[in-house]
N, C-alpha and C positions, 0 to 999 in steps of 0.2 A: 192595188188599192190598199192604202193604209190610212186609217183615221182614228182620231181619239175624240171621245165625248168632250165638248168644249162649252165655254160660256162667253158671252160678249157683254160689254158695257154699253148702256145707252144713256144719253143726257136729255132731261126734260126741261126745255127752255133754259132759264138761267139758274135753275136750282142745282143742288149737289148731284153728282153722277149717282144713278141708281143702277145697281147690278141686276141685269135681267138674264135669267137662265135660258139660253138658246140651245136646245139639244140637237146635236148634229150627229147623225148616224149614216153609215153606208146604206145605199139604196136597198141592197138585198136583205139586210137585217131588218130594215124598216118594214119591208113587205112581210117578213116573218112575224114581227110584232103585230102587224095589222091582221094577219091571218088568224092570230090567236085572240083577237078581241081588241087589240090596240093598246098602246102605252097610256093614253088618256084614261081609259077605263081602269087599267091596272093601278095608275097613280092615284085614283080616287079611292082605292081600297085601303083600309087600315089594319084589317085582321085576316088571318088565314089559319085554318085548322083542318086536320085530316087524321084518319085512322089507318094504320097499317096492321092488318090482321096477322098474327104470328102464332106458331104452334103453342106457346105457353101463355097466350093472351094478347089482347090488343095493345098496340103502341100508339098513344094519342099525342100528336104534335100540335102545339098552339104558338103562333108567332105574331108579334107586332111588326107590321110590314115597314113602318117608318124607322123605328129604332132597332129592329131586328132582335129585340129581346125574345127569348123563347123558353118554352116549358115542354118537356117530353115526359109523359106519364106512362110507366111500365108496370107490369104486375109486381115486380120485386124491387124496383128502383124508380127514382125520378131524377131527371137532369134539367137544369135550368141555367139561363144566362140572363142576368139582371141589367145588362148594359155595360158592366164593368168586369164582372167575375163570372166564372162557370162553377156551378156547385153540383154536388151528387148527394142524393138522399138514399140511404139503404133502408128498405122497409122490413128486412129480415136478415138472416144470416148468409144469404146467397151473395157470393162475391160478384161484382160487376166485372166482366172480363174485357170490356173495351176500354177506350180512352175517351172520357167524357168531353174533354176539351176539343178533341178531333171530331166527335160525333154530334155535338149539340146543334150544329147548323148543317150537317152533311145532307140529310134527306130533304131538308127544306130547300137547300140549294138545287139539288137534282129536281125536286118537285116544281119549283117556281120558274123553271125554264119555260120559255126563252126570256122571260121578263128580267131575271136577275142579271142578264147580259146587258142591260141598260144602266147598270150601276156606275158610279163615278170611278174614275181611275182606270178605265178599261181601254185597251187598244185593239183594234180590228185589222185583220188582213185576210186576203183570199188564201184558201187552202186547197190542196188537191182534192178533187172529188172522190167520194167513196163509192165503189162499185159493189153492189149487193144483188145477186140473182139477176145479173144482166142490166140493172138499172143504176144510173149515175145519180148520186146525191151531191150537189155542190156543197162546199164547206166554207165556213167562216171561222178563222182562228182567233182566239181571245187570249190576250195576255194582260198583265196587271202592272201598274206603277209599283215601284218599290215601297213597301210598307202598307200596302192595301191588303186588309184581311190577315188571317193567321198565316197564310202561306201564299205570299205574292208571287212565288216562282211557279205556282200551278198554271197549267195551260189547258184550255178547252178548245175543241173543234166542234161547232155546231153544224150538223148536216141537215139540209131541208129538201123537201120534195120540189123539184123545179116547176111542177104544174100547179100545185096548191099553195106552195110556200109554207106549208106546215112543217114543223120540226119533225125529223124522222130518226136521227141517231145523234148521240153525244159521245165524243171521244175525250178523255181527260187523263191527266197525270196526277200523281200523288206525291207531294214533296214535304208534307207536314213532318214526317219522321226523319228523313234524310237531310232536310234543309237544303237540298241541292236540286237544280233543274234535272228533269228526267225526260228520256225519249220513249219510255214505256207507256203507251196509251192503253187504257181500259175502255171498254165500249158498252154503251147502253142503247138499246132500241126502244124508242117511245112508240110502243106498239098499239096503244089504245088511248083515246082522249075522251073527255066529258065536258059538256057545257055547264059552267057554274057562274051564275050571276053575270052573264055577258062575256065571260072568258072561257077559252078553250084550254083546259088543264088536264094533266095526265090522269089516266085511270089505271094503266098497267105499264110498268117499266120491266124490261128484260135485260138482264146482265148476260154477256156472252164471254166465252173463253177466247183467249188470244194466244196463237202459236206462231212464233216467228214474225210477229207483227201483223198477222192476219186473223181476221174474225173467223172462228170455227163454230162450235155448237153452243147452243143456249145453256147457260149455267143455272139461272133461277128467275122466277117471276116475282115481282112485288106489286101487290094490289093496293089501291087507295080508295077508301070508302068514307062516307059521311063528310064529304068535303064542304067546307064553308069558307067563302071569301066575302068580306063585308066592309062597308064604309064605317060601320060601328067600331068603336075602340074597345079593346079588352081592358079589364081592370088590371092595372099594373101589379096588384098584389100577387097575382098568380106567378109572377116572374121572381118574386123576392125569395131569398134563401131561407128555408125553414130553419128553426133553431138547431135541429139535430143534423142538419146537412153539413157536409165538409166542402171547403173551397178547394177547387182543383187548380194547382199552380202550373202543371205541365202535363 
């Protein structure tokens, strides 16, 4: 099974052709979307925010779901994407050790699973099932058209429970730094979910160690609290670059 999200054209009587978006997905991933509340509900939403508690303070992420503009507020820094550029604001002398352009949408993408797998420019194919503790989780492999996103060579495998169709695991590669396709998959267990405004969204993600391509012991947990997903739109001003912030080129 190989499929790509497509669009079709329809003509209304003798008027000009009108482009009508017809979303076509493989049956399995359609059932996963439905198990998490459905794409229609997700597509009605305009805003998402969540808090990730961390040892040095909360990390608060706010995202415009349509434009994917984002703002991440941290105790010592803030990162934003205004739709064109990524910026970093230093609140004190503490150096930001990560890469803002890599990080600005990273946790959003993991958090908004499985719905971000309905984005444009995505290809789907069956993947070998993942066996954990004697249970088989069917997989759907996701790849991207060239030029889609910052790292179109990234690949994801979404594994789901064959009984409930809820997402269970995510395998993913990282190509942002190497700019080359990778066969080294990292794995996240979607261990807990929470109902938010009609959608089933993550509550806890667990990253696991991988040795010789096999999942071994748990590495760390990430909690998500104060989750808000809404039809209301956020004020675009929160995504604008502050005067003292620097633009991140790479």
